[in-house]
Every structure is written in C-alpha cells, then in structure tokens.
Residue, then its C-alpha position, 0 to 999 in steps of 0.5 A: x919945714x924944709x926937705x933937704x935933698x934937691x931943695x937945700x942941697x944939690x944931691x938928687x943927681x948923685x942919688x940917681x947915679x948911686x941907685x943906678x950903680x947899685x941896680x947895675x951891680x945886682x944885674x937889675x938895670x933901671x933907667x935913670x929917668x925912672x930913678x929920678x921920678x921916684x926920688x923923694x920917696x923913702x927907699x922902701x917905697x922907691x925900691x917897690x916902685x922900681x923893682x916891684x914888691x917881690x924883687x924889692x923884698x928879695x934884694x932891697x937890703x943889698x941894694x940900699x947898702x950899695x946905694x949908700x956906699x956909692x952915694x957916700x963915695x961922692x959926698x965930696x961933691x955935695x954942696x948947698x944950693x945958692x942962698x940955702x943956708x942964708x934962707x934958713x938963717x933969715x927965717x930963724x932970725x924972724x922967729x920962724x921955727x925951722x924943721x928939716x924933714x928928710x927920708x935920708x938915712x943917718x949916715x947920709x943925713x950927717x953929710x947933708x948937715x955938714x954941708x948945710x951948716x945950719x944946725x945952730x938955727x934949726x929947731x929940729x930934724x926929722x929923718x927916715x929913722x924917726x918914722x915908720x912910713x916915709x913920703x908920700x905918707x904924711x907921717x914925716x910931716x906930722x912928726x915934724x909938726x909935733x917937733x915944731x909945736x905948730x899947727x898945720x895951718x900955721x906951717x909951710x913946707x918947701x920941697x922939690x918933689x911931688x911926694x913932698x907936696x902930697x905928704x904935706x897936703x895929707x897933713x894939712x900943710x901947704x907946700x911951696x915947690x922949688x924946681x931945683x930937684x928937676x920936677x917942673x912947676x906944672x907937676x908940682x902945682x898939679x900935686x897941690x903946691x901953692x907957689x913955685x920958685x926956680x930955687x931957694x935963692x929965688x925964694x929968698x929974694x922974694x921972701x917978703x912977698x912970698x907965701x912964707x911972709x905969712x909966718x913972720x908978718 
C-alpha cells in the first residue's frame, strides 16, 4: 500500500505553493510551514487545521477550487521520485498486490497516475472520492485493504506523512516512512513507523532486507 504525494511523486511543495496562493487570493494568509505540516490530511481536515472550523466552513469550497486550479497549472513540474515506478514494478513482479491510497481529488489523481505510469501493475487505487473520512482517519486504509483482499497483518503501508502512519496504525497496518515529503525520521518513528528510508530509491536498493521482504519471501 503506497501513498502517492511526497512518497512516489515529487508534489508536496507544489501543493504548498498552490494552497498558499489560494489562501492569499481570499485574504487569508497562512505560513508555508503550517501548510506543509498539514499535508497528507484530506483537504477538509487540512482547511479546518489551518483556518479553523468556522472559516473552513465559510470559504472551504472556494479555497479547494482555487488550490486545484493553481496546482494543476504546475502539473508539468510533477515527476516521479527516482526509482518509484521501478519499486512498484519490482513488488508486482514478486506477486505483491500493490494498492495506491491517496487523498487526491480525481483531476489531481489523473495527473499523478500519468506521471507514475504504473497503472498496468497496480491492483487498485483508493482516492479521496472513495471515502467519507480521509487520513489520519483509517478509512482510506481499510478501503484499500478491502480492494487488495489482504489482512492488516499481511500488509504494509509506505508513506511520507505522520498522517499516513497514524491512519495505517489505526487500521492495524505497519508503516514504512520515507523522508521525501519533508518530515523527519524521528517524527515518523514516533508516530509508529517501523522503519524509515530517505526515499523510495533507498527502499528499492534495500528491498531484499527491508520489512517489505516479508511480503514476498
């Protein structure tokens, strides 16, 4: 089970910029570091965190629309992290069922799928449109488990945010953290990650010795 933004695709800082532009457009400035800290949550939870529940209720839809527009304007800058497609293909070749679990909206997900180019080996994808509650709620992970047809104990999640780790932990799934989203190893481990790697390229290089080896050994 893989998160996409910040884990497989270098997109987190494009999101930070797009959210900041959206907040600025509505005269609600938010510091970049605060936006970054909230990434990985679903957009509704992100807005409540950054604006408060009342203001998020008032302008949330408008902010989300602006964010999506500004983000898609930068879609040409999206790229997979080094060895991200190769890691997915290596796992699939070993018989591992790979499911992608993301909070991305449908139009954003289309761009992520385009740059990753692994649809042919991915078993399924869970997006924000498939769930009522987004990370750190466990529902996205539970839906992904259902699509994969695997038990929590036989599944691992790879993600870059503490929200990934918390959502997976609530669903009984162990998480491997990657630092490519901008969150440090100590914080990911404190949230419950069983191991951390700089990025998915490092995870692929260590694949046979990594916790993922349990899934195919």
